[in-house]
C-alpha positions in Angstrom: 0.0 0.0 0.0 1.4 3.4 -1.0 1.3 5.9 1.8 1.5 9.7 1.2 2.2 11.8 4.2 0.8 15.4 4.0 -0.9 18.0 6.1 -3.9 18.6 3.7 -5.6 15.2 3.2 -7.7 14.1 4.9 -9.6 17.3 5.5 -10.6 18.2 9.1 -8.9 17.7 12.4 -10.9 14.6 13.3 -9.5 12.6 10.5 -6.0 11.2 10.4 -6.0 8.9 7.3 -7.9 8.6 4.1 -7.8 5.7 1.7 -8.4 6.9 -1.9 -8.4 4.2 -4.5 -5.9 2.1 -2.5 -3.6 5.0 -1.8 -3.4 6.0 1.8 -3.1 9.7 2.6 -2.1 10.3 6.2 -1.2 13.3 8.4 1.6 11.4 10.1 3.0 8.0 10.8 0.5 5.1 10.7 0.8 2.0 12.9 0.3 -1.5 11.6 -3.3 -1.6 12.9 -4.3 1.5 10.9 -2.6 0.2 7.8 -4.4 -3.2 8.2 -7.7 -1.3 8.6 -7.0 0.6 5.4 -5.9 -2.6 3.5 -9.3 -4.1 4.4 -11.0 -1.1 2.8 -8.8 -1.6 -0.3 -10.0 -5.2 -0.5 -13.6 -3.9 -0.2 -13.0 -1.3 -2.9 -11.6 -3.9 -5.3 -14.7 -6.1 -4.9 -16.9 -3.3 -5.8 -14.8 -1.9 -8.6 -13.8 1.1 -6.6 -16.6 3.5 -7.8 -19.4 1.4 -6.4 -17.6 1.2 -3.1 -17.7 5.0 -2.8 -21.3 5.2 -4.0 -22.4 2.6 -1.4 -20.3 4.1 1.3 -21.9 7.6 0.9 -25.4 6.1 0.5 -25.0 4.0 3.6 -23.6 6.9 5.6 -26.6 9.0 4.7 -29.0 6.2 5.7 -27.0 5.8 9.0 -27.1 9.5 9.6 -30.9 9.5 9.5 -30.9 6.3 11.6 -28.5 7.6 14.4 -28.6 11.4 14.0 -24.9 11.9 14.6 -22.3 11.9 11.8 -19.7 10.1 14.0 -22.1 7.4 15.0 -23.3 7.1 11.4 -19.6 6.6 10.3 -18.9 3.8 12.8 -22.1 2.0 11.7 -21.3 1.8 8.0 -20.9 -1.9 7.1 -17.5 -1.3 5.5 -16.2 0.4 8.7 -17.8 -2.3 10.9 -15.8 -5.0 9.1 -12.6 -3.0 9.1 -12.8 -2.1 12.8 -13.8 -5.7 13.8 -10.8 -7.2 12.1 -8.1 -4.5 12.1 -6.1 -6.2 14.9 -6.0 -9.5 13.0 -2.9 -9.1 10.8 -3.8 -12.4 9.0 -7.4 -11.4 8.3 -6.9 -10.5 4.6 -5.4 -13.9 3.8 -8.6 -15.7 5.0 -11.2 -13.0 4.2 -14.0 -14.1 1.9 -15.4 -11.8 -0.7 -18.1 -9.4 0.4 -17.5 -10.0 4.1 -18.9 -6.6 4.9 -22.4 -7.8 4.0 -23.2 -9.4 7.3 -22.4 -6.1 9.0 -25.2 -4.3 7.2 -27.7 -5.4 9.8 -25.4 -5.7 12.9 -25.1 -2.9 15.4 -21.6 -1.5 16.2 -22.0 0.1 19.6 -20.0 3.2 19.6 
């Protein structure tokens, strides 16, 4: 995974890293857990031909925003994020991950 360190992307002070088409933009050093989290997103992107990942991501965020009322809570409850957060500490997860593993997370609740 290519990592580009900069002070511009991602926008906002609450965001530290942004995965854009498999390239990670970070405001500083990334630990292995963060990198693994973003690699999970890259696998999700590839499954959905990148463009559909972003379309579904934004659509689900809007649905979750109406569901939970808070943008932070909506973010943590996006199925893509649920899968990534649930498995980010397992450094071998990607070697055994099945395609579309985010799907079961569509209905589960991530309590944060």
